[in-house]
Each structure stands twice: as C-alpha cells, then as structure tokens.
Phi, psi and omega in degrees: 000130181284130179258140171265117185251155178239176177302323181293327183257355186301314182300312182292312186283331186247300188292327181263008181293142178278345178242160176302146181235128173264119180253123178262113174270121190213176173213149183297329183276356187270114180302307178300330178295325178294319178297314179298323179300319179295320178296316180295321178300315180292317180298319181301325180293340181264349183279139171269146183303329181277351180276307186187171173224164181237134175232155178236141177236118177282111186293336178290324181270337185235059185296326180294321176296317179299318179292318182302321182260018173052048177276110183256334180225154178231151359286143172237132177244132179236133177262131177246132174228130179051041175082004182237143174287122184241354179195146182216133177225138178249136179103172183289133180233140179276176185299319180299318179295320179295319178297319178297316178302319182278347181074033180236000000 
C-alpha cells in the first residue's frame, strides 16, 4: 500500500524502514505525475512487503522535504536504503526501471 508521507512521518516511514523505499515526489497539478502515479499504483500491487515499499511526498505541501532532497523537477523518485538516499531519477519511469532502481 502506498503511503502519503509528511515531514512528520518521513523519518519513521522512510528513513527507519527495514526495506528499501521508493519515494515519489509529486504534485496534484502535474500531468506526468499522474501518469507516474498510475504506474506506481500498478507496481505496488506486485510488490511483496518484504521487498520494498512506496511512499509519496506532495511537494506543494512538503516544500522543506523537497528542498532537502534537491527536488527541482517532478516527478522525482528517490530510493532510500538503510536511511540513505541511494538513487534518484527524474521523469516518468516504467515498472522495469523502478525495479532496477530498487534492486529487486
């Protein structure tokens, strides 16, 4: 299940996760973000809980998180493993690319 995270929940949901986390930085008004959202929804249904998780950060509501992780364009996806950002991609990515980013 995709979680919508905020600055308050980011540490617990992303940085302290026991599995890799793909974080989608997006906005409701962004056309490519909607396309990526549909891809992520379908991808999430194929993920096992022990493989990875997906979180979303609304850049309009969480501007400090977006600045902290240098999100300049959306959609931007960042993979976190063991509390560290280990990969970043800008633009729409298909499921195969997402799996590669996560290393699964």
